[in-house]
C-alpha positions as CSV (number, residue, x, y, z in Angstrom):
1,M,68.6,71.9,102.5
2,V,67.0,75.3,102.8
3,T,66.9,77.6,99.8
4,L,65.9,81.2,100.1
5,P,65.0,83.6,97.3
6,P,68.2,85.4,96.0
7,D,67.3,88.7,97.6
8,F,67.6,87.4,101.1
9,I,70.9,87.7,103.0
10,A,71.6,85.9,106.3
11,I,72.8,88.2,109.0
12,K,75.2,87.4,111.9
13,Y,72.4,86.1,114.1
14,P,70.6,82.9,113.1
15,G,66.9,83.1,112.1
16,Y,67.1,86.7,110.8
17,F,67.4,87.6,107.1
18,W,67.8,91.0,105.3
19,H,65.8,91.5,102.1
20,S,68.1,93.7,100.0
21,K,65.5,95.0,97.6
22,E,62.8,95.9,100.1
23,K,65.2,97.0,102.8
24,K,63.3,95.0,105.5
25,L,64.4,92.5,108.1
26,Y,62.6,89.2,108.2
27,S,62.5,86.5,110.9
28,M,62.2,82.8,110.3
29,K,60.5,80.9,113.2
30,V,60.0,77.2,113.8
31,S,57.2,77.0,111.1
32,G,59.8,77.9,108.4
33,V,57.9,80.9,107.2
34,L,59.6,84.3,106.8
35,H,57.8,87.1,108.7
36,P,58.7,90.8,108.2
37,L,59.6,92.6,111.4
38,S,58.1,96.0,112.2
39,G,60.5,98.9,111.9
40,P,63.0,100.2,111.4
41,A,62.8,102.2,114.6
42,K,63.3,105.9,114.2
43,P,66.3,107.4,116.2
44,N,65.3,108.6,119.6
45,R,66.8,108.9,123.1
46,F,65.6,105.5,124.1
47,N,67.6,103.7,121.4
48,Y,70.7,105.8,121.6
49,F,69.7,107.8,118.5
50,I,70.3,104.8,116.2
51,E,68.0,103.9,113.3
52,G,67.6,100.2,112.9
53,Y,66.0,97.0,114.2
54,T,66.0,95.4,117.7
55,V,66.1,91.6,117.7
56,S,66.2,89.0,120.4
57,V,69.1,86.5,120.4
58,K,68.9,83.9,123.2
59,G,66.7,86.2,125.2
60,R,69.0,89.3,124.9
61,R,68.2,92.4,122.9
62,R,70.6,93.2,120.1
63,R,70.5,96.3,117.9
64,L,71.1,96.1,114.2
65,T,71.8,99.5,112.6
66,M,70.7,100.4,109.1
67,D,74.3,101.0,108.2
68,Y,75.2,97.4,109.1
69,L,72.2,95.9,107.3
70,T,72.6,98.0,104.1
71,G,76.3,97.1,104.0
72,L,75.6,93.3,103.8
73,K,76.8,91.5,100.7
74,A,75.1,88.4,99.4
75,K,76.9,85.1,100.0
76,D,76.2,81.5,100.6
77,S,75.5,80.6,104.2
78,V,74.5,77.5,106.2
79,I,71.7,77.5,108.7
80,P,72.9,75.7,111.8
81,V,71.0,72.6,113.0
82,E,71.0,71.9,116.7
83,K,71.6,68.3,117.6
84,V,69.1,66.8,120.0
């Protein structure tokens, strides 16, 4: 069982966690260590004038807006385990 500190909230994409107090996005890789992502990106014409983070999900870029991230509520979640 994986237990995260209470300030971390799992987002809709596995492996990424929002720290509600620091207002930063973290990534958990295979090592099991949380690493902060750089950002958030400032709004500009290349990111459609959206402030937020860009993450990779199965090799595809996904944009997470600051509105979405700051609106997350803490709840219990399960980290999926892939069967080999």
